CHARMM internal coordinates of N, CA and C (Angstrom, degrees):
IC EDIT
DIST 1 N 1 CA 1.4516
DIST 1 CA 1 C 1.5215
ANGL 1 N 1 CA 1 C 111.06
DIST 1 C 2 N 1.3476
ANGL 1 CA 1 C 2 N 117.06
DIHE 1 N 1 CA 1 C 2 N -41.10
DIST 2 N 2 CA 1.4617
ANGL 1 C 2 N 2 CA 120.88
DIHE 1 CA 1 C 2 N 2 CA 179.66
DIST 2 CA 2 C 1.5197
ANGL 2 N 2 CA 2 C 111.69
DIHE 1 C 2 N 2 CA 2 C -61.99
DIST 2 C 3 N 1.3189
ANGL 2 CA 2 C 3 N 116.54
DIHE 2 N 2 CA 2 C 3 N -36.26
DIST 3 N 3 CA 1.4522
ANGL 2 C 3 N 3 CA 120.55
DIHE 2 CA 2 C 3 N 3 CA -178.19
DIST 3 CA 3 C 1.5303
ANGL 3 N 3 CA 3 C 111.33
DIHE 2 C 3 N 3 CA 3 C -63.70
DIST 3 C 4 N 1.2932
ANGL 3 CA 3 C 4 N 117.74
DIHE 3 N 3 CA 3 C 4 N -26.07
DIST 4 N 4 CA 1.4659
ANGL 3 C 4 N 4 CA 121.93
DIHE 3 CA 3 C 4 N 4 CA 179.28
DIST 4 CA 4 C 1.5250
ANGL 4 N 4 CA 4 C 110.76
DIHE 3 C 4 N 4 CA 4 C -85.78
DIST 4 C 5 N 1.2972
ANGL 4 CA 4 C 5 N 117.89
DIHE 4 N 4 CA 4 C 5 N -38.68
DIST 5 N 5 CA 1.4654
ANGL 4 C 5 N 5 CA 122.75
DIHE 4 CA 4 C 5 N 5 CA -175.72
DIST 5 CA 5 C 1.5283
ANGL 5 N 5 CA 5 C 111.44
DIHE 4 C 5 N 5 CA 5 C -68.23
DIST 5 C 6 N 1.3164
ANGL 5 CA 5 C 6 N 118.19
DIHE 5 N 5 CA 5 C 6 N -41.78
DIST 6 N 6 CA 1.4660
ANGL 5 C 6 N 6 CA 121.24
DIHE 5 CA 5 C 6 N 6 CA -176.63
DIST 6 CA 6 C 1.5309
ANGL 6 N 6 CA 6 C 111.82
DIHE 5 C 6 N 6 CA 6 C -61.92
DIST 6 C 7 N 1.3407
ANGL 6 CA 6 C 7 N 120.49
DIHE 6 N 6 CA 6 C 7 N -49.50
DIST 7 N 7 CA 1.4676
ANGL 6 C 7 N 7 CA 118.65
DIHE 6 CA 6 C 7 N 7 CA 178.16
DIST 7 CA 7 C 1.5305
ANGL 7 N 7 CA 7 C 113.41
DIHE 6 C 7 N 7 CA 7 C -62.35
DIST 7 C 8 N 1.3162
ANGL 7 CA 7 C 8 N 116.87
DIHE 7 N 7 CA 7 C 8 N -35.86
DIST 8 N 8 CA 1.4667
ANGL 7 C 8 N 8 CA 120.06
DIHE 7 CA 7 C 8 N 8 CA 178.15
DIST 8 CA 8 C 1.5239
ANGL 8 N 8 CA 8 C 109.78
DIHE 7 C 8 N 8 CA 8 C -65.29
DIST 8 C 9 N 1.3164
ANGL 8 CA 8 C 9 N 117.41
DIHE 8 N 8 CA 8 C 9 N -42.37
DIST 9 N 9 CA 1.4554
ANGL 8 C 9 N 9 CA 121.50
DIHE 8 CA 8 C 9 N 9 CA 177.72
DIST 9 CA 9 C 1.5313
ANGL 9 N 9 CA 9 C 110.81
DIHE 8 C 9 N 9 CA 9 C -61.38
DIST 9 C 10 N 1.3241
ANGL 9 CA 9 C 10 N 116.44
DIHE 9 N 9 CA 9 C 10 N -43.45
DIST 10 N 10 CA 1.4667
ANGL 9 C 10 N 10 CA 120.50
DIHE 9 CA 9 C 10 N 10 CA 178.91
DIST 10 CA 10 C 1.5244
ANGL 10 N 10 CA 10 C 111.68
DIHE 9 C 10 N 10 CA 10 C -62.07
DIST 10 C 11 N 1.3096
ANGL 10 CA 10 C 11 N 117.46
DIHE 10 N 10 CA 10 C 11 N -38.27
DIST 11 N 11 CA 1.4629
ANGL 10 C 11 N 11 CA 120.32
DIHE 10 CA 10 C 11 N 11 CA 177.07
DIST 11 CA 11 C 1.5240
ANGL 11 N 11 CA 11 C 111.58
DIHE 10 C 11 N 11 CA 11 C -63.10
DIST 11 C 12 N 1.3311
ANGL 11 CA 11 C 12 N 116.62
DIHE 11 N 11 CA 11 C 12 N -41.01
DIST 12 N 12 CA 1.4647
ANGL 11 C 12 N 12 CA 119.84
DIHE 11 CA 11 C 12 N 12 CA 177.55
DIST 12 CA 12 C 1.5219
ANGL 12 N 12 CA 12 C 111.35
DIHE 11 C 12 N 12 CA 12 C -63.34
DIST 12 C 13 N 1.3178
ANGL 12 CA 12 C 13 N 116.78
DIHE 12 N 12 CA 12 C 13 N -40.24
DIST 13 N 13 CA 1.4645
ANGL 12 C 13 N 13 CA 120.78
DIHE 12 CA 12 C 13 N 13 CA 179.41
DIST 13 CA 13 C 1.5208
ANGL 13 N 13 CA 13 C 110.44
DIHE 12 C 13 N 13 CA 13 C -65.40
DIST 13 C 14 N 1.3263
ANGL 13 CA 13 C 14 N 116.84
DIHE 13 N 13 CA 13 C 14 N -44.68
DIST 14 N 14 CA 1.4701
ANGL 13 C 14 N 14 CA 121.00
DIHE 13 CA 13 C 14 N 14 CA -179.27
DIST 14 CA 14 C 1.5177
ANGL 14 N 14 CA 14 C 110.75
DIHE 13 C 14 N 14 CA 14 C -64.66
DIST 14 C 15 N 1.3288
ANGL 14 CA 14 C 15 N 117.71
DIHE 14 N 14 CA 14 C 15 N -47.98
DIST 15 N 15 CA 1.4648
ANGL 14 C 15 N 15 CA 120.06
DIHE 14 CA 14 C 15 N 15 CA -179.38
DIST 15 CA 15 C 1.5211
ANGL 15 N 15 CA 15 C 111.65
DIHE 14 C 15 N 15 CA 15 C -67.13
DIST 15 C 16 N 1.3098
ANGL 15 CA 15 C 16 N 118.14
DIHE 15 N 15 CA 15 C 16 N -31.95
DIST 16 N 16 CA 1.4599
ANGL 15 C 16 N 16 CA 120.96
DIHE 15 CA 15 C 16 N 16 CA 176.02
DIST 16 CA 16 C 1.5127
ANGL 16 N 16 CA 16 C 111.06
DIHE 15 C 16 N 16 CA 16 C -64.98
DIST 16 C 17 N 1.3223
ANGL 16 CA 16 C 17 N 117.62
DIHE 16 N 16 CA 16 C 17 N -41.64
DIST 17 N 17 CA 1.4640
ANGL 16 C 17 N 17 CA 121.39
DIHE 16 CA 16 C 17 N 17 CA 178.00
DIST 17 CA 17 C 1.5189
ANGL 17 N 17 CA 17 C 110.63
DIHE 16 C 17 N 17 CA 17 C -66.70
DIST 17 C 18 N 1.3154
ANGL 17 CA 17 C 18 N 117.64
DIHE 17 N 17 CA 17 C 18 N -40.31
DIST 18 N 18 CA 1.4698
ANGL 17 C 18 N 18 CA 121.21
DIHE 17 CA 17 C 18 N 18 CA 178.49
DIST 18 CA 18 C 1.5209
ANGL 18 N 18 CA 18 C 110.48
DIHE 17 C 18 N 18 CA 18 C -63.60
DIST 18 C 19 N 1.3088
ANGL 18 CA 18 C 19 N 116.91
DIHE 18 N 18 CA 18 C 19 N -39.46
DIST 19 N 19 CA 1.4550
ANGL 18 C 19 N 19 CA 121.09
DIHE 18 CA 18 C 19 N 19 CA -179.91
DIST 19 CA 19 C 1.5174
ANGL 19 N 19 CA 19 C 110.81
DIHE 18 C 19 N 19 CA 19 C -64.26
DIST 19 C 20 N 1.3302
ANGL 19 CA 19 C 20 N 116.85
DIHE 19 N 19 CA 19 C 20 N -43.28
DIST 20 N 20 CA 1.4678
ANGL 19 C 20 N 20 CA 120.34
DIHE 19 CA 19 C 20 N 20 CA 178.47
DIST 20 CA 20 C 1.5155
ANGL 20 N 20 CA 20 C 111.08
DIHE 19 C 20 N 20 CA 20 C -64.53
DIST 20 C 21 N 1.3235
ANGL 20 CA 20 C 21 N 117.15
DIHE 20 N 20 CA 20 C 21 N -40.16
DIST 21 N 21 CA 1.4674
ANGL 20 C 21 N 21 CA 120.50
DIHE 20 CA 20 C 21 N 21 CA 178.26
DIST 21 CA 21 C 1.5181
ANGL 21 N 21 CA 21 C 111.11
DIHE 20 C 21 N 21 CA 21 C -63.84
DIST 21 C 22 N 1.3259
ANGL 21 CA 21 C 22 N 117.21
DIHE 21 N 21 CA 21 C 22 N -40.23
DIST 22 N 22 CA 1.4605
ANGL 21 C 22 N 22 CA 119.37
DIHE 21 CA 21 C 22 N 22 CA -179.77
DIST 22 CA 22 C 1.5300
ANGL 22 N 22 CA 22 C 110.88
DIHE 21 C 22 N 22 CA 22 C -68.77
DIST 22 C 23 N 1.3382
ANGL 22 CA 22 C 23 N 117.09
DIHE 22 N 22 CA 22 C 23 N -34.08
DIST 23 N 23 CA 1.4671
ANGL 22 C 23 N 23 CA 119.97
DIHE 22 CA 22 C 23 N 23 CA 176.09
DIST 23 CA 23 C 1.5216
ANGL 23 N 23 CA 23 C 110.86
DIHE 22 C 23 N 23 CA 23 C -67.00
DIST 23 C 24 N 1.3280
ANGL 23 CA 23 C 24 N 116.75
DIHE 23 N 23 CA 23 C 24 N -42.37
DIST 24 N 24 CA 1.4654
ANGL 23 C 24 N 24 CA 120.84
DIHE 23 CA 23 C 24 N 24 CA 178.09
DIST 24 CA 24 C 1.5265
ANGL 24 N 24 CA 24 C 110.26
DIHE 23 C 24 N 24 CA 24 C -65.04
DIST 24 C 25 N 1.3305
ANGL 24 CA 24 C 25 N 116.80
DIHE 24 N 24 CA 24 C 25 N -41.58
DIST 25 N 25 CA 1.4628
ANGL 24 C 25 N 25 CA 120.49
DIHE 24 CA 24 C 25 N 25 CA 179.09
DIST 25 CA 25 C 1.5266
ANGL 25 N 25 CA 25 C 110.52
DIHE 24 C 25 N 25 CA 25 C -63.23
DIST 25 C 26 N 1.3211
ANGL 25 CA 25 C 26 N 116.98
DIHE 25 N 25 CA 25 C 26 N -42.19
DIST 26 N 26 CA 1.4687
ANGL 25 C 26 N 26 CA 120.41
DIHE 25 CA 25 C 26 N 26 CA 178.58
DIST 26 CA 26 C 1.5255
ANGL 26 N 26 CA 26 C 110.72
DIHE 25 C 26 N 26 CA 26 C -63.19
DIST 26 C 27 N 1.3182
ANGL 26 CA 26 C 27 N 116.79
DIHE 26 N 26 CA 26 C 27 N -37.75
DIST 27 N 27 CA 1.4657
ANGL 26 C 27 N 27 CA 120.71
DIHE 26 CA 26 C 27 N 27 CA 178.46
DIST 27 CA 27 C 1.5343
ANGL 27 N 27 CA 27 C 110.65
DIHE 26 C 27 N 27 CA 27 C -65.50
DIST 27 C 28 N 1.3294
ANGL 27 CA 27 C 28 N 117.25
DIHE 27 N 27 CA 27 C 28 N -41.82
DIST 28 N 28 CA 1.4603
ANGL 27 C 28 N 28 CA 120.89
DIHE 27 CA 27 C 28 N 28 CA 178.72
DIST 28 CA 28 C 1.5338
ANGL 28 N 28 CA 28 C 111.49
DIHE 27 C 28 N 28 CA 28 C -65.46
DIST 28 C 29 N 1.3197
ANGL 28 CA 28 C 29 N 116.54
DIHE 28 N 28 CA 28 C 29 N -39.70
DIST 29 N 29 CA 1.4677
ANGL 28 C 29 N 29 CA 120.50
DIHE 28 CA 28 C 29 N 29 CA 177.57
DIST 29 CA 29 C 1.5194
ANGL 29 N 29 CA 29 C 109.56
DIHE 28 C 29 N 29 CA 29 C -64.50
DIST 29 C 30 N 1.3129
ANGL 29 CA 29 C 30 N 116.49
DIHE 29 N 29 CA 29 C 30 N -40.70
DIST 30 N 30 CA 1.4651
ANGL 29 C 30 N 30 CA 120.72
DIHE 29 CA 29 C 30 N 30 CA 178.28
DIST 30 CA 30 C 1.5334
ANGL 30 N 30 CA 30 C 110.28
DIHE 29 C 30 N 30 CA 30 C -62.15
DIST 30 C 31 N 1.3332
ANGL 30 CA 30 C 31 N 117.03
DIHE 30 N 30 CA 30 C 31 N -43.33
DIST 31 N 31 CA 1.4648
ANGL 30 C 31 N 31 CA 120.87
DIHE 30 CA 30 C 31 N 31 CA 178.21
DIST 31 CA 31 C 1.5264
ANGL 31 N 31 CA 31 C 110.83
DIHE 30 C 31 N 31 CA 31 C -60.65
DIST 31 C 32 N 1.3206
ANGL 31 CA 31 C 32 N 116.31
DIHE 31 N 31 CA 31 C 32 N -42.41
DIST 32 N 32 CA 1.4640
ANGL 31 C 32 N 32 CA 119.98
DIHE 31 CA 31 C 32 N 32 CA 179.29
DIST 32 CA 32 C 1.5236
ANGL 32 N 32 CA 32 C 110.65
DIHE 31 C 32 N 32 CA 32 C -63.71
DIST 32 C 33 N 1.3270
ANGL 32 CA 32 C 33 N 116.72
DIHE 32 N 32 CA 32 C 33 N -42.84
DIST 33 N 33 CA 1.4683
ANGL 32 C 33 N 33 CA 120.31
DIHE 32 CA 32 C 33 N 33 CA 178.71
DIST 33 CA 33 C 1.5219
ANGL 33 N 33 CA 33 C 111.65
DIHE 32 C 33 N 33 CA 33 C -63.54
DIST 33 C 34 N 1.3334
ANGL 33 CA 33 C 34 N 117.18
DIHE 33 N 33 CA 33 C 34 N -42.52
DIST 34 N 34 CA 1.4623
ANGL 33 C 34 N 34 CA 119.86
DIHE 33 CA 33 C 34 N 34 CA 177.74
DIST 34 CA 34 C 1.5208
ANGL 34 N 34 CA 34 C 110.93
DIHE 33 C 34 N 34 CA 34 C -62.28
DIST 34 C 35 N 1.3061
ANGL 34 CA 34 C 35 N 115.74
DIHE 34 N 34 CA 34 C 35 N -42.00
DIST 35 N 35 CA 1.4577
ANGL 34 C 35 N 35 CA 120.73
DIHE 34 CA 34 C 35 N 35 CA -179.73
DIST 35 CA 35 C 1.5239
ANGL 35 N 35 CA 35 C 110.64
DIHE 34 C 35 N 35 CA 35 C -62.13
DIST 35 C 36 N 1.3127
ANGL 35 CA 35 C 36 N 116.55
DIHE 35 N 35 CA 35 C 36 N -41.71
DIST 36 N 36 CA 1.4659
ANGL 35 C 36 N 36 CA 120.28
DIHE 35 CA 35 C 36 N 36 CA -179.76
DIST 36 CA 36 C 1.5230
ANGL 36 N 36 CA 36 C 111.42
DIHE 35 C 36 N 36 CA 36 C -72.49
DIST 36 C 37 N 1.3096
ANGL 36 CA 36 C 37 N 117.39
DIHE 36 N 36 CA 36 C 37 N -38.63
DIST 37 N 37 CA 1.4608
ANGL 36 C 37 N 37 CA 120.13
DIHE 36 CA 36 C 37 N 37 CA -179.01
DIST 37 CA 37 C 1.5172
ANGL 37 N 37 CA 37 C 112.38
DIHE 36 C 37 N 37 CA 37 C -70.68
DIST 37 C 38 N 1.3310
ANGL 37 CA 37 C 38 N 116.24
DIHE 37 N 37 CA 37 C 38 N -36.49
DIST 38 N 38 CA 1.4652
ANGL 37 C 38 N 38 CA 119.78
DIHE 37 CA 37 C 38 N 38 CA -178.02
DIST 38 CA 38 C 1.5184
ANGL 38 N 38 CA 38 C 112.18
DIHE 37 C 38 N 38 CA 38 C -80.53
DIST 38 C 39 N 1.3001
ANGL 38 CA 38 C 39 N 117.03
DIHE 38 N 38 CA 38 C 39 N -38.50
DIST 39 N 39 CA 1.4569
ANGL 38 C 39 N 39 CA 121.15
DIHE 38 CA 38 C 39 N 39 CA -171.99
DIST 39 CA 39 C 1.5229
ANGL 39 N 39 CA 39 C 113.47
DIHE 38 C 39 N 39 CA 39 C -107.95
DIST 39 C 40 N 1.3154
ANGL 39 CA 39 C 40 N 117.62
DIHE 39 N 39 CA 39 C 40 N 0.74
DIST 40 N 40 CA 1.4604
ANGL 39 C 40 N 40 CA 118.74
DIHE 39 CA 39 C 40 N 40 CA -174.35
DIST 40 CA 40 C 1.5114
ANGL 40 N 40 CA 40 C 108.52
DIHE 39 C 40 N 40 CA 40 C 67.53
DIST 40 C 41 N 1.3118
ANGL 40 CA 40 C 41 N 117.24
DIHE 40 N 40 CA 40 C 41 N -130.13
DIST 41 N 41 CA 1.4620
ANGL 40 C 41 N 41 CA 120.61
DIHE 40 CA 40 C 41 N 41 CA 177.70
DIST 41 CA 41 C 1.5225
ANGL 41 N 41 CA 41 C 111.10
DIHE 40 C 41 N 41 CA 41 C -110.96
DIST 41 C 42 N 1.3142
ANGL 41 CA 41 C 42 N 117.55
DIHE 41 N 41 CA 41 C 42 N 32.07
DIST 42 N 42 CA 1.4546
ANGL 41 C 42 N 42 CA 120.51
DIHE 41 CA 41 C 42 N 42 CA 179.45
DIST 42 CA 42 C 1.5297
ANGL 42 N 42 CA 42 C 112.00
DIHE 41 C 42 N 42 CA 42 C -73.62
DIST 42 C 43 N 1.3149
ANGL 42 CA 42 C 43 N 117.80
DIHE 42 N 42 CA 42 C 43 N -29.83
DIST 43 N 43 CA 1.4628
ANGL 42 C 43 N 43 CA 121.39
DIHE 42 CA 42 C 43 N 43 CA -179.64
DIST 43 CA 43 C 1.5300
ANGL 43 N 43 CA 43 C 110.43
DIHE 42 C 43 N 43 CA 43 C -127.37
DIST 43 C 44 N 1.3198
ANGL 43 CA 43 C 44 N 117.56
DIHE 43 N 43 CA 43 C 44 N 57.76
DIST 44 N 44 CA 1.4667
ANGL 43 C 44 N 44 CA 118.71
DIHE 43 CA 43 C 44 N 44 CA -177.10
DIST 44 CA 44 C 1.5279
ANGL 44 N 44 CA 44 C 113.20
DIHE 43 C 44 N 44 CA 44 C -66.17
DIST 44 C 45 N 1.3191
ANGL 44 CA 44 C 45 N 117.93
DIHE 44 N 44 CA 44 C 45 N -33.02
DIST 45 N 45 CA 1.4617
ANGL 44 C 45 N 45 CA 119.88
DIHE 44 CA 44 C 45 N 45 CA -178.01
DIST 45 CA 45 C 1.5273
ANGL 45 N 45 CA 45 C 111.78
DIHE 44 C 45 N 45 CA 45 C -65.33
DIST 45 C 46 N 1.3111
ANGL 45 CA 45 C 46 N 116.91
DIHE 45 N 45 CA 45 C 46 N -36.63
DIST 46 N 46 CA 1.4608
ANGL 45 C 46 N 46 CA 120.44
DIHE 45 CA 45 C 46 N 46 CA 177.93
DIST 46 CA 46 C 1.5356
ANGL 46 N 46 CA 46 C 109.67
DIHE 45 C 46 N 46 CA 46 C -65.51
DIST 46 C 47 N 1.3308
ANGL 46 CA 46 C 47 N 117.20
DIHE 46 N 46 CA 46 C 47 N -41.10
DIST 47 N 47 CA 1.4674
ANGL 46 C 47 N 47 CA 120.94
DIHE 46 CA 46 C 47 N 47 CA 177.20
DIST 47 CA 47 C 1.5265
ANGL 47 N 47 CA 47 C 110.59
DIHE 46 C 47 N 47 CA 47 C -64.86
DIST 47 C 48 N 1.3316
ANGL 47 CA 47 C 48 N 116.75
DIHE 47 N 47 CA 47 C 48 N -40.79
DIST 48 N 48 CA 1.4663
ANGL 47 C 48 N 48 CA 120.69
DIHE 47 CA 47 C 48 N 48 CA 177.66
DIST 48 CA 48 C 1.5285
ANGL 48 N 48 CA 48 C 110.47
DIHE 47 C 48 N 48 CA 48 C -62.28
DIST 48 C 49 N 1.3249
ANGL 48 CA 48 C 49 N 116.67
DIHE 48 N 48 CA 48 C 49 N -39.98
DIST 49 N 49 CA 1.4656
ANGL 48 C 49 N 49 CA 120.10
DIHE 48 CA 48 C 49 N 49 CA 178.06
DIST 49 CA 49 C 1.5272
ANGL 49 N 49 CA 49 C 111.62
DIHE 48 C 49 N 49 CA 49 C -62.05
DIST 49 C 50 N 1.3307
ANGL 49 CA 49 C 50 N 116.65
DIHE 49 N 49 CA 49 C 50 N -44.03
DIST 50 N 50 CA 1.4706
ANGL 49 C 50 N 50 CA 120.05
DIHE 49 CA 49 C 50 N 50 CA 176.57
DIST 50 CA 50 C 1.5282
ANGL 50 N 50 CA 50 C 110.70
DIHE 49 C 50 N 50 CA 50 C -59.42
DIST 50 C 51 N 1.3171
ANGL 50 CA 50 C 51 N 115.86
DIHE 50 N 50 CA 50 C 51 N -44.88
DIST 51 N 51 CA 1.4642
ANGL 50 C 51 N 51 CA 119.99
DIHE 50 CA 50 C 51 N 51 CA -177.03
DIST 51 CA 51 C 1.5253
ANGL 51 N 51 CA 51 C 111.83
DIHE 50 C 51 N 51 CA 51 C -68.44
DIST 51 C 52 N 1.3175
ANGL 51 CA 51 C 52 N 116.99
DIHE 51 N 51 CA 51 C 52 N -36.11
DIST 52 N 52 CA 1.4641
ANGL 51 C 52 N 52 CA 120.34
DIHE 51 CA 51 C 52 N 52 CA 177.16
DIST 52 CA 52 C 1.5266
ANGL 52 N 52 CA 52 C 110.52
DIHE 51 C 52 N 52 CA 52 C -64.49
DIST 52 C 53 N 1.3231
ANGL 52 CA 52 C 53 N 116.94
DIHE 52 N 52 CA 52 C 53 N -40.52
DIST 53 N 53 CA 1.4682
ANGL 52 C 53 N 53 CA 120.39
DIHE 52 CA 52 C 53 N 53 CA 176.43
DIST 53 CA 53 C 1.5243
ANGL 53 N 53 CA 53 C 110.50
DIHE 52 C 53 N 53 CA 53 C -63.78
DIST 53 C 54 N 1.3331
ANGL 53 CA 53 C 54 N 116.37
DIHE 53 N 53 CA 53 C 54 N -40.19
DIST 54 N 54 CA 1.4672
ANGL 53 C 54 N 54 CA 120.34
DIHE 53 CA 53 C 54 N 54 CA 178.61
DIST 54 CA 54 C 1.5318
ANGL 54 N 54 CA 54 C 110.70
DIHE 53 C 54 N 54 CA 54 C -62.98
DIST 54 C 55 N 1.3230
ANGL 54 CA 54 C 55 N 116.42
DIHE 54 N 54 CA 54 C 55 N -40.15
DIST 55 N 55 CA 1.4672
ANGL 54 C 55 N 55 CA 120.56
DIHE 54 CA 54 C 55 N 55 CA 179.57
DIST 55 CA 55 C 1.5300
ANGL 55 N 55 CA 55 C 110.56
DIHE 54 C 55 N 55 CA 55 C -65.91
DIST 55 C 56 N 1.3207
ANGL 55 CA 55 C 56 N 117.50
DIHE 55 N 55 CA 55 C 56 N -37.40
DIST 56 N 56 CA 1.4671
ANGL 55 C 56 N 56 CA 120.18
DIHE 55 CA 55 C 56 N 56 CA 177.70
DIST 56 CA 56 C 1.5226
ANGL 56 N 56 CA 56 C 111.06
DIHE 55 C 56 N 56 CA 56 C -64.85
DIST 56 C 57 N 1.3349
ANGL 56 CA 56 C 57 N 116.53
DIHE 56 N 56 CA 56 C 57 N -36.59
DIST 57 N 57 CA 1.4621
ANGL 56 C 57 N 57 CA 120.37
DIHE 56 CA 56 C 57 N 57 CA 178.96
DIST 57 CA 57 C 1.5225
ANGL 57 N 57 CA 57 C 112.27
DIHE 56 C 57 N 57 CA 57 C -74.79
DIST 57 C 58 N 1.3326
ANGL 57 CA 57 C 58 N 115.60
DIHE 57 N 57 CA 57 C 58 N -37.26
DIST 58 N 58 CA 1.4582
ANGL 57 C 58 N 58 CA 120.62
DIHE 57 CA 57 C 58 N 58 CA -176.08
DIST 58 CA 58 C 1.5278
ANGL 58 N 58 CA 58 C 109.17
DIHE 57 C 58 N 58 CA 58 C -139.27
DIST 58 C 59 N 1.3377
ANGL 58 CA 58 C 59 N 117.39
DIHE 58 N 58 CA 58 C 59 N 82.45
DIST 59 N 59 CA 1.4582
ANGL 58 C 59 N 59 CA 121.36
DIHE 58 CA 58 C 59 N 59 CA -173.43
DIST 59 CA 59 C 1.5288
ANGL 59 N 59 CA 59 C 115.26
DIHE 58 C 59 N 59 CA 59 C -64.04
DIST 59 C 60 N 1.3075
ANGL 59 CA 59 C 60 N 118.30
DIHE 59 N 59 CA 59 C 60 N -14.43
DIST 60 N 60 CA 1.4684
ANGL 59 C 60 N 60 CA 120.10
DIHE 59 CA 59 C 60 N 60 CA -179.86
DIST 60 CA 60 C 1.5290
ANGL 60 N 60 CA 60 C 112.82
DIHE 59 C 60 N 60 CA 60 C -97.69
DIST 60 C 61 N 1.3291
ANGL 60 CA 60 C 61 N 117.43
DIHE 60 N 60 CA 60 C 61 N 15.49
DIST 61 N 61 CA 1.4615
ANGL 60 C 61 N 61 CA 121.22
DIHE 60 CA 60 C 61 N 61 CA -178.83
DIST 61 CA 61 C 1.5293
ANGL 61 N 61 CA 61 C 109.65
DIHE 60 C 61 N 61 CA 61 C -86.34
DIST 61 C 62 N 1.3055
ANGL 61 CA 61 C 62 N 116.63
DIHE 61 N 61 CA 61 C 62 N 103.97
DIST 62 N 62 CA 1.4684
ANGL 61 C 62 N 62 CA 121.98
DIHE 61 CA 61 C 62 N 62 CA -177.14
DIST 62 CA 62 C 1.5205
ANGL 62 N 62 CA 62 C 112.69
DIHE 61 C 62 N 62 CA 62 C -64.38
DIST 62 C 63 N 1.3198
ANGL 62 CA 62 C 63 N 116.81
DIHE 62 N 62 CA 62 C 63 N -34.86
DIST 63 N 63 CA 1.4687
ANGL 62 C 63 N 63 CA 120.41
DIHE 62 CA 62 C 63 N 63 CA -177.93
DIST 63 CA 63 C 1.5256
ANGL 63 N 63 CA 63 C 111.52
DIHE 62 C 63 N 63 CA 63 C -60.67
DIST 63 C 64 N 1.3130
ANGL 63 CA 63 C 64 N 117.05
DIHE 63 N 63 CA 63 C 64 N -42.73
DIST 64 N 64 CA 1.4676
ANGL 63 C 64 N 64 CA 120.73
DIHE 63 CA 63 C 64 N 64 CA -178.48
DIST 64 CA 64 C 1.5237
ANGL 64 N 64 CA 64 C 110.74
DIHE 63 C 64 N 64 CA 64 C -62.82
DIST 64 C 65 N 1.3332
ANGL 64 CA 64 C 65 N 116.61
DIHE 64 N 64 CA 64 C 65 N -43.85
DIST 65 N 65 CA 1.4653
ANGL 64 C 65 N 65 CA 120.29
DIHE 64 CA 64 C 65 N 65 CA 177.79
DIST 65 CA 65 C 1.5225
ANGL 65 N 65 CA 65 C 111.29
DIHE 64 C 65 N 65 CA 65 C -63.75
DIST 65 C 66 N 1.3226
ANGL 65 CA 65 C 66 N 115.78
DIHE 65 N 65 CA 65 C 66 N -43.28
DIST 66 N 66 CA 1.4566
ANGL 65 C 66 N 66 CA 121.17
DIHE 65 CA 65 C 66 N 66 CA -177.13
DIST 66 CA 66 C 1.5280
ANGL 66 N 66 CA 66 C 111.76
DIHE 65 C 66 N 66 CA 66 C -63.61
DIST 66 C 67 N 1.3174
ANGL 66 CA 66 C 67 N 116.50
DIHE 66 N 66 CA 66 C 67 N -47.84
DIST 67 N 67 CA 1.4656
ANGL 66 C 67 N 67 CA 120.64
DIHE 66 CA 66 C 67 N 67 CA -179.10
DIST 67 CA 67 C 1.5262
ANGL 67 N 67 CA 67 C 110.09
DIHE 66 C 67 N 67 CA 67 C -65.07
DIST 67 C 68 N 1.3253
ANGL 67 CA 67 C 68 N 116.52
DIHE 67 N 67 CA 67 C 68 N -43.37
DIST 68 N 68 CA 1.4701
ANGL 67 C 68 N 68 CA 120.26
DIHE 67 CA 67 C 68 N 68 CA 179.90
DIST 68 CA 68 C 1.5347
ANGL 68 N 68 CA 68 C 110.75
DIHE 67 C 68 N 68 CA 68 C -63.59
DIST 68 C 69 N 1.3126
ANGL 68 CA 68 C 69 N 116.70
DIHE 68 N 68 CA 68 C 69 N -40.34
DIST 69 N 69 CA 1.4639
ANGL 68 C 69 N 69 CA 120.36
DIHE 68 CA 68 C 69 N 69 CA 177.63
DIST 69 CA 69 C 1.5148
ANGL 69 N 69 CA 69 C 111.78
DIHE 68 C 69 N 69 CA 69 C -64.42
DIST 69 C 70 N 1.3286
ANGL 69 CA 69 C 70 N 116.76
DIHE 69 N 69 CA 69 C 70 N -39.88
DIST 70 N 70 CA 1.4643
ANGL 69 C 70 N 70 CA 120.23
DIHE 69 CA 69 C 70 N 70 CA 178.34
DIST 70 CA 70 C 1.5164
ANGL 70 N 70 CA 70 C 111.37
DIHE 69 C 70 N 70 CA 70 C -63.93
DIST 70 C 71 N 1.3127
ANGL 70 CA 70 C 71 N 117.32
DIHE 70 N 70 CA 70 C 71 N -38.80
DIST 71 N 71 CA 1.4692
ANGL 70 C 71 N 71 CA 120.33
DIHE 70 CA 70 C 71 N 71 CA 178.40
DIST 71 CA 71 C 1.5237
ANGL 71 N 71 CA 71 C 110.11
DIHE 70 C 71 N 71 CA 71 C -63.61
DIST 71 C 72 N 1.3304
ANGL 71 CA 71 C 72 N 116.43
DIHE 71 N 71 CA 71 C 72 N -44.88
DIST 72 N 72 CA 1.4655
ANGL 71 C 72 N 72 CA 119.93
DIHE 71 CA 71 C 72 N 72 CA 178.53
DIST 72 CA 72 C 1.5343
ANGL 72 N 72 CA 72 C 110.59
DIHE 71 C 72 N 72 CA 72 C -61.58
DIST 72 C 73 N 1.3125
ANGL 72 CA 72 C 73 N 116.97
DIHE 72 N 72 CA 72 C 73 N -39.81
DIST 73 N 73 CA 1.4685
ANGL 72 C 73 N 73 CA 121.74
DIHE 72 CA 72 C 73 N 73 CA -178.68
DIST 73 CA 73 C 1.5312
ANGL 73 N 73 CA 73 C 111.24
DIHE 72 C 73 N 73 CA 73 C -65.54
DIST 73 C 74 N 1.3170
ANGL 73 CA 73 C 74 N 116.99
DIHE 73 N 73 CA 73 C 74 N -40.96
DIST 74 N 74 CA 1.4719
ANGL 73 C 74 N 74 CA 121.55
DIHE 73 CA 73 C 74 N 74 CA -176.52
DIST 74 CA 74 C 1.5315
ANGL 74 N 74 CA 74 C 111.30
DIHE 73 C 74 N 74 CA 74 C -72.19
DIST 74 C 75 N 1.3199
ANGL 74 CA 74 C 75 N 117.22
DIHE 74 N 74 CA 74 C 75 N -32.05
DIST 75 N 75 CA 1.4795
ANGL 74 C 75 N 75 CA 119.60
DIHE 74 CA 74 C 75 N 75 CA -175.82
DIST 75 CA 75 C 1.4968
ANGL 75 N 75 CA 75 C 111.49
DIHE 74 C 75 N 75 CA 75 C -64.75
END
COOR INIT
IC SEED 1 N 1 CA 1 C
IC BUILD
């Protein structure tokens, strides 16, 4: 019975950490979007920093890469 419970517990811990990272990444992307919408491109480096942190937390987030790439392209 213990052999079954331990792997299940580990899965819950791993998925819980992934969920928190995705929430933090979404918050950072939101901050970058607000910064760009409110200030235009006056503070692009700050938005890039937020997006880079989001990518580190959630490397498979296409939105963060896309927005960051667009900022680099516009500059």
